[in-house]
ZADO-1210 file (C-alpha; in nm, 4 decimals, padded with zeros to 6 digits):
<atoms>
<atom x="-02.0752" y="04.0575" z="03.6139" code="MET" pos="1"/>
<atom x="-02.2476" y="03.7251" z="03.5597" code="LEU" pos="2"/>
<atom x="-02.0764" y="03.3935" z="03.6041" code="SER" pos="3"/>
<atom x="-02.1474" y="03.1232" z="03.3483" code="LEU" pos="4"/>
<atom x="-02.3693" y="02.9365" z="03.5962" code="LYS" pos="5"/>
<atom x="-02.5963" y="03.2380" z="03.6428" code="GLN" pos="6"/>
<atom x="-02.6879" y="03.2806" z="03.2772" code="ILE" pos="7"/>
<atom x="-03.0553" y="03.2648" z="03.1824" code="MET" pos="8"/>
<atom x="-03.2549" y="03.3977" z="02.8918" code="LEU" pos="9"/>
<atom x="-03.4357" y="03.7184" z="02.9794" code="LYS" pos="10"/>
<atom x="-03.7414" y="03.8332" z="02.7866" code="GLN" pos="11"/>
<atom x="-03.7203" y="04.2009" z="02.6949" code="ILE" pos="12"/>
<atom x="-04.0333" y="04.2367" z="02.4849" code="ASP" pos="13"/>
<atom x="-04.2628" y="04.0429" z="02.2554" code="GLU" pos="14"/>
<atom x="-04.0554" y="03.7822" z="02.0667" code="ASN" pos="15"/>
<atom x="-03.7338" y="03.9375" z="02.1987" code="LEU" pos="16"/>
<atom x="-03.4862" y="03.7931" z="02.4501" code="TRP" pos="17"/>
<atom x="-03.1280" y="03.8564" z="02.5570" code="ILE" pos="18"/>
<atom x="-02.8676" y="03.6547" z="02.7408" code="ILE" pos="19"/>
<atom x="-02.5343" y="03.7728" z="02.8803" code="GLU" pos="20"/>
<atom x="-02.1979" y="03.6100" z="02.9303" code="GLN" pos="21"/>
<atom x="-01.8566" y="03.7192" z="03.0619" code="PRO" pos="22"/>
<atom x="-01.6023" y="03.8217" z="02.7987" code="LEU" pos="23"/>
<atom x="-01.2589" y="03.9789" z="02.8181" code="LYS" pos="24"/>
<atom x="-01.1183" y="04.2068" z="02.5500" code="PHE" pos="25"/>
<atom x="-00.7601" y="04.3338" z="02.5731" code="LEU" pos="26"/>
<atom x="-00.7562" y="04.2097" z="02.9334" code="GLY" pos="27"/>
<atom x="-01.0724" y="04.3993" z="03.0349" code="LEU" pos="28"/>
<atom x="-01.3991" y="04.2351" z="03.1374" code="GLU" pos="29"/>
<atom x="-01.6486" y="04.3906" z="02.8975" code="VAL" pos="30"/>
<atom x="-01.9130" y="04.1160" z="02.8920" code="GLY" pos="31"/>
<atom x="-02.1136" y="04.0248" z="02.5856" code="THR" pos="32"/>
<atom x="-02.4800" y="03.9835" z="02.5047" code="ARG" pos="33"/>
<atom x="-02.6635" y="03.7668" z="02.2546" code="MET" pos="34"/>
<atom x="-03.0015" y="03.8821" z="02.1262" code="THR" pos="35"/>
<atom x="-03.2670" y="03.6263" z="02.0346" code="VAL" pos="36"/>
<atom x="-03.5544" y="03.7199" z="01.8051" code="ILE" pos="37"/>
<atom x="-03.8458" y="03.4902" z="01.7293" code="ARG" pos="38"/>
<atom x="-03.9961" y="03.5254" z="01.3837" code="LEU" pos="39"/>
<atom x="-04.3263" y="03.3930" z="01.2527" code="ALA" pos="40"/>
<atom x="-04.3371" y="03.0148" z="01.2576" code="GLY" pos="41"/>
<atom x="-04.1217" y="03.0079" z="01.5723" code="ASN" pos="42"/>
<atom x="-03.7979" y="03.0536" z="01.3767" code="SER" pos="43"/>
<atom x="-03.5191" y="03.2005" z="01.5905" code="LEU" pos="44"/>
<atom x="-03.2501" y="03.4498" z="01.4957" code="VAL" pos="45"/>
<atom x="-02.9429" y="03.4502" z="01.7228" code="LEU" pos="46"/>
<atom x="-02.7495" y="03.7755" z="01.6897" code="ILE" pos="47"/>
<atom x="-02.3893" y="03.7471" z="01.8124" code="SER" pos="48"/>
<atom x="-02.4101" y="03.3897" z="01.9486" code="PRO" pos="49"/>
<atom x="-02.2413" y="03.3215" z="02.2816" code="ILE" pos="50"/>
<atom x="-02.1211" y="02.9897" z="02.4219" code="LYS" pos="51"/>
<atom x="-02.4271" y="02.7643" z="02.4243" code="ILE" pos="52"/>
<atom x="-02.4338" y="02.4937" z="02.6914" code="ASP" pos="53"/>
<atom x="-02.6984" y="02.2238" z="02.7343" code="LEU" pos="54"/>
<atom x="-02.9121" y="02.4397" z="02.9631" code="GLU" pos="55"/>
<atom x="-02.9180" y="02.7308" z="02.7215" code="LEU" pos="56"/>
<atom x="-02.9780" y="02.4983" z="02.4308" code="GLN" pos="57"/>
<atom x="-03.2879" y="02.3666" z="02.6061" code="GLN" pos="58"/>
<atom x="-03.4114" y="02.7199" z="02.6740" code="GLN" pos="59"/>
<atom x="-03.3723" y="02.8061" z="02.3058" code="LEU" pos="60"/>
<atom x="-03.5456" y="02.4853" z="02.1995" code="ASN" pos="61"/>
<atom x="-03.8398" y="02.5839" z="02.4182" code="ASN" pos="62"/>
<atom x="-03.8711" y="02.9110" z="02.2237" code="LEU" pos="63"/>
<atom x="-03.8536" y="02.7686" z="01.8739" code="GLY" pos="64"/>
<atom x="-03.6167" y="02.6437" z="01.6061" code="GLN" pos="65"/>
<atom x="-03.2839" y="02.8204" z="01.5517" code="VAL" pos="66"/>
<atom x="-03.2844" y="02.9203" z="01.1859" code="LYS" pos="67"/>
<atom x="-03.0224" y="03.1976" z="01.1643" code="TYR" pos="68"/>
<atom x="-02.6848" y="03.2415" z="01.3355" code="LEU" pos="69"/>
<atom x="-02.5769" y="03.6019" z="01.2827" code="VAL" pos="70"/>
<atom x="-02.2300" y="03.7523" z="01.3014" code="ALA" pos="71"/>
<atom x="-02.3110" y="04.1248" z="01.3389" code="PRO" pos="72"/>
<atom x="-01.9616" y="04.2460" z="01.2515" code="ASN" pos="73"/>
<atom x="-01.6069" y="04.1310" z="01.1754" code="LEU" pos="74"/>
<atom x="-01.5259" y="04.0748" z="01.5432" code="PHE" pos="75"/>
<atom x="-01.8279" y="03.8920" z="01.6859" code="HIS" pos="76"/>
<atom x="-01.7885" y="03.5440" z="01.5379" code="TYR" pos="77"/>
<atom x="-01.6110" y="03.3532" z="01.8178" code="LEU" pos="78"/>
<atom x="-01.8933" y="03.1066" z="01.8892" code="TYR" pos="79"/>
<atom x="-02.0419" y="03.0790" z="01.5397" code="LEU" pos="80"/>
<atom x="-01.8726" y="02.7509" z="01.4532" code="GLU" pos="81"/>
<atom x="-01.9712" y="02.5725" z="01.7801" code="PRO" pos="82"/>
<atom x="-02.3276" y="02.7033" z="01.7364" code="ALA" pos="83"/>
<atom x="-02.3339" y="02.5716" z="01.3810" code="GLN" pos="84"/>
<atom x="-02.2438" y="02.2255" z="01.5087" code="LYS" pos="85"/>
<atom x="-02.5371" y="02.2411" z="01.7517" code="LEU" pos="86"/>
<atom x="-02.7739" y="02.3698" z="01.4824" code="TYR" pos="87"/>
<atom x="-02.6534" y="02.2216" z="01.1516" code="PRO" pos="88"/>
<atom x="-02.9711" y="02.3287" z="00.9684" code="ASP" pos="89"/>
<atom x="-02.9312" y="02.6930" z="01.0701" code="ALA" pos="90"/>
<atom x="-02.7846" y="02.9414" z="00.8231" code="LYS" pos="91"/>
<atom x="-02.4831" y="03.1519" z="00.9157" code="ILE" pos="92"/>
<atom x="-02.5340" y="03.5136" z="00.8076" code="VAL" pos="93"/>
<atom x="-02.2283" y="03.7381" z="00.8145" code="ALA" pos="94"/>
<atom x="-02.1108" y="04.0854" z="00.7178" code="PRO" pos="95"/>
<atom x="-01.8975" y="04.1487" z="00.4100" code="PRO" pos="96"/>
<atom x="-01.5363" y="04.0483" z="00.4685" code="GLY" pos="97"/>
<atom x="-01.5855" y="03.7768" z="00.7298" code="LEU" pos="98"/>
<atom x="-01.5440" y="03.4963" z="00.4767" code="ALA" pos="99"/>
<atom x="-01.1996" y="03.6337" z="00.3912" code="GLU" pos="100"/>
<atom x="-01.1087" y="03.6824" z="00.7575" code="LYS" pos="101"/>
<atom x="-01.2341" y="03.3393" z="00.8673" code="GLN" pos="102"/>
<atom x="-01.2215" y="03.1143" z="00.5582" code="PRO" pos="103"/>
<atom x="-01.3026" y="02.7995" z="00.7584" code="ASP" pos="104"/>
<atom x="-01.6471" y="02.9315" z="00.8537" code="LEU" pos="105"/>
<atom x="-01.9281" y="02.7902" z="00.6403" code="GLU" pos="106"/>
<atom x="-02.1102" y="03.1167" z="00.5686" code="ILE" pos="107"/>
<atom x="-02.4450" y="03.0825" z="00.3926" code="ASP" pos="108"/>
<atom x="-02.5507" y="03.4440" z="00.3403" code="LEU" pos="109"/>
<atom x="-02.3685" y="03.7783" z="00.3353" code="VAL" pos="110"/>
<atom x="-02.5416" y="04.1019" z="00.4313" code="PHE" pos="111"/>
<atom x="-02.5530" y="04.3620" z="00.1501" code="SER" pos="112"/>
<atom x="-02.4706" y="04.0912" z="-00.1050" code="GLN" pos="113"/>
<atom x="-02.7480" y="03.8359" z="-00.0537" code="ASP" pos="114"/>
<atom x="-03.1173" y="03.8962" z="00.0049" code="LEU" pos="115"/>
<atom x="-03.1780" y="03.8334" z="00.3758" code="VAL" pos="116"/>
<atom x="-03.5386" y="03.9183" z="00.4602" code="LYS" pos="117"/>
<atom x="-03.6074" y="03.7591" z="00.8026" code="PHE" pos="118"/>
<atom x="-03.9753" y="03.7408" z="00.7028" code="ASN" pos="119"/>
<atom x="-03.9715" y="04.1236" z="00.6979" code="ASP" pos="120"/>
<atom x="-03.9856" y="04.1140" z="01.0796" code="GLU" pos="121"/>
<atom x="-03.6278" y="04.2311" z="01.1315" code="LEU" pos="122"/>
<atom x="-03.4697" y="04.5194" z="00.9428" code="GLU" pos="123"/>
<atom x="-03.0995" y="04.5959" z="00.9144" code="TYR" pos="124"/>
<atom x="-02.8398" y="04.8171" z="00.7525" code="CYS" pos="125"/>
<atom x="-02.4628" y="04.8187" z="00.7135" code="LEU" pos="126"/>
<atom x="-02.3063" y="05.0813" z="00.9406" code="PHE" pos="127"/>
<atom x="-02.0775" y="05.1842" z="00.6583" code="ALA" pos="128"/>
<atom x="-01.7735" y="05.3984" z="00.7318" code="GLY" pos="129"/>
<atom x="-01.7399" y="05.2850" z="01.0933" code="PHE" pos="130"/>
<atom x="-01.3860" y="05.1886" z="01.1965" code="GLN" pos="131"/>
<atom x="-01.2037" y="05.1263" z="01.5231" code="THR" pos="132"/>
<atom x="-00.8500" y="05.1033" z="01.6557" code="PHE" pos="133"/>
<atom x="-00.7446" y="04.7549" z="01.7641" code="VAL" pos="134"/>
<atom x="-00.3753" y="04.7635" z="01.8529" code="PRO" pos="135"/>
<atom x="-00.1667" y="04.7885" z="01.6495" code="PRO" pos="136"/>
<atom x="-00.3887" y="04.8979" z="01.3606" code="LYS" pos="137"/>
<atom x="-00.7084" y="05.0657" z="01.2473" code="ILE" pos="138"/>
<atom x="-00.9686" y="04.8068" z="01.1541" code="ALA" pos="139"/>
<atom x="-01.2810" y="04.8043" z="00.9417" code="VAL" pos="140"/>
<atom x="-01.5766" y="04.6772" z="01.1469" code="VAL" pos="141"/>
<atom x="-01.8503" y="04.6246" z="00.8840" code="ASN" pos="142"/>
<atom x="-02.1123" y="04.6307" z="01.1566" code="GLU" pos="143"/>
<atom x="-02.4713" y="04.5413" z="01.0784" code="ILE" pos="144"/>
<atom x="-02.7268" y="04.7308" z="01.2881" code="ILE" pos="145"/>
<atom x="-03.0691" y="04.5737" z="01.3362" code="PHE" pos="146"/>
<atom x="-03.4141" y="04.7132" z="01.4026" code="TYR" pos="147"/>
<atom x="-03.6979" y="04.5049" z="01.5505" code="HIS" pos="148"/>
<atom x="-04.0122" y="04.7018" z="01.4601" code="PRO" pos="149"/>
<atom x="-04.2602" y="04.5187" z="01.6850" code="ILE" pos="150"/>
<atom x="-04.0667" y="04.6111" z="01.9992" code="SER" pos="151"/>
<atom x="-03.9181" y="04.9356" z="01.8586" code="GLN" pos="152"/>
<atom x="-03.5731" y="04.8054" z="01.9498" code="THR" pos="153"/>
<atom x="-03.2374" y="04.8840" z="01.7914" code="LEU" pos="154"/>
<atom x="-02.9699" y="04.6151" z="01.8254" code="ILE" pos="155"/>
<atom x="-02.6073" y="04.7240" z="01.8015" code="ILE" pos="156"/>
<atom x="-02.2765" y="04.5549" z="01.8734" code="THR" pos="157"/>
<atom x="-01.9617" y="04.7676" z="01.8813" code="ASP" pos="158"/>
<atom x="-02.0909" y="05.0973" z="01.7403" code="SER" pos="159"/>
<atom x="-02.1706" y="05.2235" z="02.0923" code="ALA" pos="160"/>
<atom x="-02.1220" y="05.1149" z="02.4540" code="PHE" pos="161"/>
<atom x="-02.2795" y="05.1924" z="02.7896" code="ASN" pos="162"/>
<atom x="-02.0551" y="05.0763" z="03.0740" code="PHE" pos="163"/>
<atom x="-02.1435" y="05.1423" z="03.4379" code="ASP" pos="164"/>
<atom x="-02.0583" y="05.0496" z="03.7986" code="ARG" pos="165"/>
<atom x="-02.1684" y="04.6869" z="03.7516" code="THR" pos="166"/>
<atom x="-01.8409" y="04.6284" z="03.5667" code="PHE" pos="167"/>
<atom x="-01.5056" y="04.5654" z="03.7411" code="PRO" pos="168"/>
<atom x="-01.3210" y="04.8751" z="03.8610" code="LEU" pos="169"/>
<atom x="-01.0447" y="04.8397" z="03.6031" code="ILE" pos="170"/>
<atom x="-01.3069" y="04.8331" z="03.3259" code="THR" pos="171"/>
<atom x="-01.4773" y="05.1379" z="03.4739" code="GLN" pos="172"/>
<atom x="-01.1491" y="05.3291" z="03.4809" code="LEU" pos="173"/>
<atom x="-01.0565" y="05.2286" z="03.1272" code="ALA" pos="174"/>
<atom x="-01.3981" y="05.3154" z="02.9809" code="THR" pos="175"/>
<atom x="-01.3985" y="05.6492" z="03.1629" code="ARG" pos="176"/>
<atom x="-01.0695" y="05.7277" z="02.9902" code="ALA" pos="177"/>
<atom x="-01.2111" y="05.6136" z="02.6564" code="LEU" pos="178"/>
<atom x="-01.5293" y="05.8184" z="02.6969" code="GLY" pos="179"/>
<atom x="-01.7840" y="05.5349" z="02.7036" code="SER" pos="180"/>
<atom x="-01.8673" y="05.5150" z="03.0743" code="TYR" pos="181"/>
<atom x="-02.2116" y="05.6099" z="03.2031" code="GLY" pos="182"/>
<atom x="-02.3313" y="05.7194" z="02.8602" code="VAL" pos="183"/>
<atom x="-02.4454" y="05.5596" z="02.5359" code="LEU" pos="184"/>
<atom x="-02.1472" y="05.6358" z="02.3169" code="LYS" pos="185"/>
<atom x="-01.8678" y="05.4935" z="02.1085" code="SER" pos="186"/>
<atom x="-01.5182" y="05.5446" z="02.2477" code="SER" pos="187"/>
<atom x="-01.2715" y="05.7996" z="02.1168" code="TRP" pos="188"/>
<atom x="-01.0880" y="05.5066" z="01.9515" code="LEU" pos="189"/>
<atom x="-01.3657" y="05.4815" z="01.6941" code="GLU" pos="190"/>
<atom x="-01.3826" y="05.8567" z="01.6526" code="LYS" pos="191"/>
<atom x="-01.0149" y="05.8936" z="01.5647" code="ILE" pos="192"/>
<atom x="-01.0051" y="05.5715" z="01.3596" code="ALA" pos="193"/>
<atom x="-01.2939" y="05.6604" z="01.1301" code="THR" pos="194"/>
<atom x="-01.1617" y="05.8231" z="00.8151" code="LYS" pos="195"/>
<atom x="-01.4669" y="05.8371" z="00.5905" code="ASP" pos="196"/>
<atom x="-01.6792" y="06.0556" z="00.8153" code="LYS" pos="197"/>
<atom x="-01.9243" y="06.1486" z="00.5393" code="GLN" pos="198"/>
<atom x="-02.0071" y="05.7834" z="00.4810" code="ARG" pos="199"/>
<atom x="-02.0518" y="05.7240" z="00.8536" code="LEU" pos="200"/>
<atom x="-02.2723" y="06.0339" z="00.8748" code="LYS" pos="201"/>
<atom x="-02.4996" y="05.8834" z="00.6095" code="GLN" pos="202"/>
<atom x="-02.5095" y="05.5573" z="00.8056" code="SER" pos="203"/>
<atom x="-02.6126" y="05.7148" z="01.1370" code="ILE" pos="204"/>
<atom x="-02.8736" y="05.9255" z="00.9577" code="GLU" pos="205"/>
<atom x="-03.0147" y="05.6041" z="00.8102" code="ARG" pos="206"/>
<atom x="-03.0263" y="05.4405" z="01.1545" code="VAL" pos="207"/>
<atom x="-03.1989" y="05.7416" z="01.3093" code="LEU" pos="208"/>
<atom x="-03.4824" y="05.7111" z="01.0578" code="GLN" pos="209"/>
<atom x="-03.6025" y="05.4035" z="01.2485" code="TRP" pos="210"/>
<atom x="-03.8585" y="05.4629" z="01.5226" code="ASP" pos="211"/>
<atom x="-03.6754" y="05.2945" z="01.8106" code="PHE" pos="212"/>
<atom x="-03.7302" y="05.3501" z="02.1824" code="GLN" pos="213"/>
<atom x="-03.4759" y="05.0983" z="02.3132" code="ARG" pos="214"/>
<atom x="-03.1144" y="05.0077" z="02.2324" code="VAL" pos="215"/>
<atom x="-02.9718" y="04.6645" z="02.3061" code="ILE" pos="216"/>
<atom x="-02.5930" y="04.6659" z="02.3075" code="LEU" pos="217"/>
<atom x="-02.3413" y="04.3809" z="02.3071" code="ALA" pos="218"/>
<atom x="-02.1336" y="04.5573" z="02.5746" code="HIS" pos="219"/>
<atom x="-02.2857" y="04.7631" z="02.8548" code="GLY" pos="220"/>
<atom x="-02.6309" y="04.8319" z="02.9906" code="GLN" pos="221"/>
<atom x="-02.9423" y="04.8285" z="02.7734" code="ILE" pos="222"/>
<atom x="-03.0940" y="05.1725" z="02.7131" code="VAL" pos="223"/>
<atom x="-03.4699" y="05.1690" z="02.7768" code="ASP" pos="224"/>
<atom x="-03.5554" y="05.5387" z="02.7656" code="SER" pos="225"/>
<atom x="-03.4821" y="05.8262" z="02.5258" code="ASN" pos="226"/>
<atom x="-03.2732" y="05.5790" z="02.3277" code="ALA" pos="227"/>
<atom x="-03.3011" y="05.7547" z="01.9928" code="LYS" pos="228"/>
<atom x="-03.2097" y="06.0935" z="02.1378" code="GLN" pos="229"/>
<atom x="-02.9175" y="05.9432" z="02.3266" code="ARG" pos="230"/>
<atom x="-02.7778" y="05.7683" z="02.0200" code="LEU" pos="231"/>
<atom x="-02.8152" y="06.0870" z="01.8166" code="ALA" pos="232"/>
<atom x="-02.6258" y="06.2713" z="02.0900" code="SER" pos="233"/>
<atom x="-02.3509" y="06.0089" z="02.0801" code="ALA" pos="234"/>
<atom x="-02.2941" y="06.0830" z="01.7108" code="TYR" pos="235"/>
<atom x="-02.3572" y="06.4569" z="01.7262" code="GLN" pos="236"/>
<atom x="-01.9978" y="06.5147" z="01.6141" code="TRP" pos="237"/>
<atom x="-02.1059" y="06.3858" z="01.2715" code="LEU" pos="238"/>
<atom x="-02.4566" y="06.5303" z="01.2400" code="LEU" pos="239"/>
</atoms>
């Protein structure tokens, strides 16, 4: 996995970049990935902001002006407040429920409640019905899934993973046991935690209507081929 000193923005497609950073969850190194999208007028959308140091800040400034700081679900908000201090004119956009979970965050817009259009260059939907198990309880995720039409890219956070041998051995072993190693898939934790399967079925059907060829994930390797078929296969238990 990358060390903090090795982090650089990587261009994936037209007006689309990613950057990775180490992250531990429940003691496992799972890494995390921020996606950067440039809209018309050089406005930037940062999906799932990571820790932004001076070097990264300069790289972002070279791309455009940060206009939106996006929390894609109820778990990926760790660096929102520091990012807001760096970009005080940027708007924080969050999923339903984050304001109640983190009342100190100055949230400007809420997905599914406020009109967030991103100049019509970035589409999104609430992945309704999706839940996970975070010891000791089942948790609502309220994940927002994004679609970047120009690059035919789907951007997801915790609704699927794709771990491989680039991760530490203990992470490989754990994700093998959870069913999310070497394949684009959610773990069995999400499968057993999700109660409203009909609602989740409607959500995945909505996502699969988009014409995407690539999936960018927050955790695991990016999927660059047969992405739509592989995501459909991951949720075949619902379809």
